[in-house]
N, C-alpha and C positions, 0 to 999 in steps of 0.2 A: 414364949409370951402368952399370958392368958387371955382369952377371948372376953372382950369387955365391949360396951358401945363404942368407946373411943379407939379401940383397936380393930374394929370389925373390918375396915377396909384393908388392913394388913393380913387377913386371914383368908382361908379357902372359902369360896362361896358355894360351891357344888354340895348339894345335900342341904342347903338352908332353905327354910320357908321364906318366901318372899311375896310381896304384893305391890303392883305398880299403881302408885296413888296420883301421879301427874304424867302426862307425856304430851309431847307436841302432836302426836296422833292420837285423837281422842278415842279411838277403837282399842287402845292398848291400856287405858285406865280401867282398873279393876281386876286385871289378869292376876290370878293367885295361884300359887302352887310351890314347887320345889325346883331350885335351880339345878338342871341336870347337865349343863355344859356352859363354859364361858370361853369367849375369844376376846381379843382385844376390843372391840367395839360392840359386842352383844352378849346377853345373857339368855340362854335358852331355859325357858320355864315350863315344865311339865304341870298341867292341871286339868280339870275337867271343864268341858263346855257342852251343854245339851246332853249331859249323862254320858258323854264320851271322853276318853282320855285324849289330850292333845298337847303338842309342844309349840310354844310360841318364841319367835326370835325378837327380843325387845332391844332396840338401840340404846346403849347406855348413855350417851350423851344427851339423848332426848327424853330422858325419863327421870322420875324420882322414885325411889324404892322404899319399902318398908320391910326390913329385915327382922324376923322374930328369933330372939335368942332365949333359949330355955336351959338354963343351968341350975334348975330348981327354983328360980325366981324369974318367971317369964317377962321379957323386957322387948318392946318394940323400937327399933332404931330406924330413923329416916335418914337415907344417904341420897345426895344429889349424884345422879348417875355420872356426872362429869368427873366426880373423884375416882371413878372406878375404871376410867379408860386408860387401859394399859394392859400389856401382856399379862395374864395372871401371874406367871412365874416372876416377873418384874415387879408387879405390885406387891407381892407378898414377900419380897427379899428383905434382909435385915441389914445387909451391908453394901457397900459399893455406892455408885452415884445416883441411887434411886431417890426420886422425889418423895418417897413413901417413908424415908427414914425417920 
């Protein structure tokens, strides 16, 4: 399945550029970097803060994310974190009883 804005939530997120645009915790808003790890409930985002590299744990359900897709034509896709709350393997599968079908 090709990566498009409509299919982003069915693809691997690790390695994708991301920015937190809204969150219940205002300290998380504005975090930007690359997804380096994903769990059922969190995204780990590596970026810079005060000139130092850092990794933030961002709860999926409480945030809205902007992912940058660059397949020759850069697109920014906004995703409500609640859509991402699932085990990564389950979220990206194509068959079975997944709600992501």
